[in-house]
LOKE-655103 format. One record per residue (C-alpha): residue in one letter; x, y, z. Coordinates in steps of 0.2 Angstrom, whole numbers, plus 5000, padded with zeros to 4 digits. Last residue first. Example, Ala and Ser with C-alpha at 12.3 -4.5 7.8 and 13.67 -1.06 7.14 Angstrom:
r->S, u->5068, v->4995, w->5036
r->A, u->5062, v->4978, w->5039
end
This chain:
r->K, u->4960, v->5167, w->5340
r->A, u->4961, v->5154, w->5354
r->A, u->4944, v->5159, w->5361
r->Q, u->4936, v->5154, w->5345
r->N, u->4940, v->5136, w->5346
r->E, u->4936, v->5129, w->5329
r->T, u->4926, v->5114, w->5325
r->T, u->4927, v->5105, w->5309
r->V, u->4913, v->5095, w->5300
r->T, u->4916, v->5087, w->5284
r->T, u->4902, v->5080, w->5272
r->T, u->4907, v->5070, w->5257
r->T, u->4894, v->5067, w->5243
r->T, u->4897, v->5055, w->5229
r->T, u->4888, v->5056, w->5213
r->N, u->4888, v->5042, w->5201
r->G, u->4887, v->5047, w->5182
r->D, u->4899, v->5034, w->5176
r->S, u->4913, v->5046, w->5173
r->D, u->4913, v->5051, w->5192
r->T, u->4902, v->5065, w->5200
r->S, u->4908, v->5075, w->5215
r->K, u->4899, v->5083, w->5229
r->N, u->4908, v->5092, w->5243
r->V, u->4899, v->5098, w->5259
r->V, u->4908, v->5108, w->5271
r->V, u->4901, v->5111, w->5289
r->K, u->4910, v->5123, w->5301
r->N, u->4906, v->5122, w->5319
r->D, u->4910, v->5137, w->5330
r->I, u->4915, v->5134, w->5348
r->K, u->4920, v->5148, w->5360
r->D, u->4904, v->5157, w->5361
r->G, u->4894, v->5141, w->5365
r->T, u->4906, v->5137, w->5379
r->K, u->4904, v->5155, w->5386
r->Q, u->4885, v->5153, w->5385
r->V, u->4885, v->5136, w->5393
r->D, u->4896, v->5142, w->5407
r->N, u->4884, v->5157, w->5410
r->G, u->4869, v->5146, w->5410
r->I, u->4877, v->5135, w->5423
r->D, u->4882, v->5150, w->5434
r->G, u->4864, v->5156, w->5433
r->A, u->4857, v->5139, w->5438
r->I, u->4869, v->5139, w->5453
r->N, u->4864, v->5156, w->5458
r->Q, u->4845, v->5152, w->5457
r->A, u->4847, v->5136, w->5467
r->T, u->4857, v->5146, w->5480
r->N, u->4843, v->5159, w->5481
r->G, u->4829, v->5146, w->5482
r->I, u->4838, v->5137, w->5496
r->D, u->4841, v->5153, w->5506
r->A, u->4823, v->5158, w->5503
r->A, u->4817, v->5141, w->5510
r->T, u->4829, v->5143, w->5525
r->N, u->4822, v->5160, w->5528
r->E, u->4804, v->5154, w->5527
r->A, u->4807, v->5140, w->5539
r->K, u->4816, v->5151, w->5551
r->N, u->4801, v->5163, w->5551
r->Q, u->4789, v->5149, w->5553
r->D, u->4798, v->5142, w->5569
r->Y, u->4790, v->5126, w->5574
r->Q, u->4792, v->5122, w->5592
r->I, u->4797, v->5105, w->5599
r->T, u->4797, v->5102, w->5618
r->V, u->4804, v->5087, w->5626
r->A, u->4799, v->5083, w->5644
r->N, u->4809, v->5070, w->5655
r->G, u->4820, v->5084, w->5663
r->D, u->4819, v->5099, w->5652
r->K, u->4823, v->5096, w->5634
r->S, u->4822, v->5109, w->5620
r->V, u->4819, v->5107, w->5601
r->N, u->4817, v->5121, w->5589
r->C, u->4810, v->5116, w->5573
r->A, u->4813, v->5125, w->5556
r->G, u->4827, v->5114, w->5550
r->L, u->4815, v->5099, w->5552
r->L, u->4802, v->5107, w->5542
r->L, u->4814, v->5112, w->5528
r->L, u->4821, v->5095, w->5528
r->P, u->4804, v->5087, w->5527
r->I, u->4800, v->5099, w->5512
r->V, u->4816, v->5095, w->5502
r->L, u->4811, v->5077, w->5497
r->A, u->4794, v->5082, w->5490
r->I, u->4802, v->5096, w->5481
r->R, u->4811, v->5082, w->5471
r->M, u->4795, v->5075, w->5465
end
């Protein structure tokens, strides 16, 4: 769906408009459209790569520890306690 919003912008960016008196000439430049599409694709790829790198770095920094403690009282009731701690690996 989002690509449908981008296509008119690509077409508009690929047009050369000139005015001579009362006449207006609009020319579609296919090379310009292809270059613009390639630039948009490269930018999107770079942004996606940056996001992936940030997620990887954040994942490397965080290490979750889960500790489960079970205890039974004198009546035979079992209590389970779960503790989750997060350690920042970058600080070590």
